[in-house]
C-alpha positions, 0 to 999 in steps of 0.5 A: 106577769109581774117579775117574781123571783120566788116562783120558778117553773121547774121542768124535768125531762125524763128518759128510760133511766129517770130524769135526764135534764132538769133545773138542777142539772141545767144549773150544773151545766151552766156553772161548769160552762162558767167556771170550767170546773166540775168541782167549782160548779158543785161547790157553788151548788152546795154539793160534793165533787162526787155528786157533781161528777156522778151527775155529769157521768149520768148526763154524758151517758144519757145522750148520743154524745157527751155534754161535758168533756174533762181534761186531767191535770189538776188545778193548773191544767185540768178542767171541764167544759161543755161540748157543742152538744152540751151548749146546744141542749142547755140553750134548748132547755133554757129556751123551753123554760122561758117559753113555758114561763111566758105561755103560762104567765096567766096561770102562774099569776092566778096560782100566786094570787091564791097563795096564803103568803104572797111570793115576796114574803115566802121564805122559800 
């Protein structure tokens, strides 16, 4: 498949209470790992701190152990980081995305070829 940043396979894993892990939540986890902050990760995604915090609480409650741990203390001493389980599940999700993208390359190419506006010209 030709590289096509306009088309991204979006996987959503659902549990008893709805979505437990999808592209947005995976991106949030990745940004928390990168920035060390729920607030900064939320800002980078264009969401409020409250929304980001609620998503983290939902993620932490959905698994056998928390995916994100936080430390209170403000800008100088506070922060957030992924737990070992958080790192493991984020890596597993990304691997699943990659495997699905690779295995579905021919189907994705067929769908792209039928688009009325080629992916490179599509503003979305």
